[in-house]
Structure formats: structure tokens, C-alpha cells
Phi, psi and omega in degrees: 000142183306305186304325180296329182282342177096151176295328181302324186296333181263015173088016179270153194281345168227163181271020176273119173277131178239157176303313181296330176289319181293315179301317182297315178297314175310306184302317183293319188278319183244359175071023181232136184259120179250147176281163183300321183298309182292329172295317188293320174301308174307314177298322181290323183294328180267016168087007178266148188229155178291127177223150173245135184293146173290134180281145177207137180297140181291334177276359186300124182262098184295326179294318178290324175298310185299314178299315179298313180303320188284322183269316184260332190297320189304325182297338187263336187297142173288129174282143186299331187272006173084003175294142177283148178296147174284000000 
């Protein structure tokens, strides 16, 4: 399937699929031009849904985040007995 190969495979600058990109690739591959609405309906019929990628900072240090969650976060969590965080 074209979508499984990723948008980068078809020369786009990111791997994010959009309806206009899918329409463009379909026209190139099959020689058939679909409207964006028709393409959306076709994708929906095949069980695909609209999703937005989760945003994440490029500079994010995943190791530092994991360490912070393990070591520091417990101090800020609400305690069951109503005790205030330290």
C-alpha cells in the first residue's frame, strides 16, 4: 500500500501524509485524479482515520525526561492522605 511506504518515499519533505499529498501520489501512480473529498471518503471506507501527529520538541532529551519522572515527579504527586507535596 502506498501509505505504508511513507510520504518520504514519494519525495515529500516530511513523512506526514495529507489528503492533497495522497491525491497527488494517486494521480502519479494510477493516472486518476480524485477530489480531496472523494479521497477522504475512500480512505474512510478502508478503515483509515484522520489523526494528528503528537508534537514533540526536537531538542527533547528523553533520558533526562525519564530520569526526572522517576526521581522528581513523585515529590509533586498528590498524596492519598491529603499531605502536601514537599
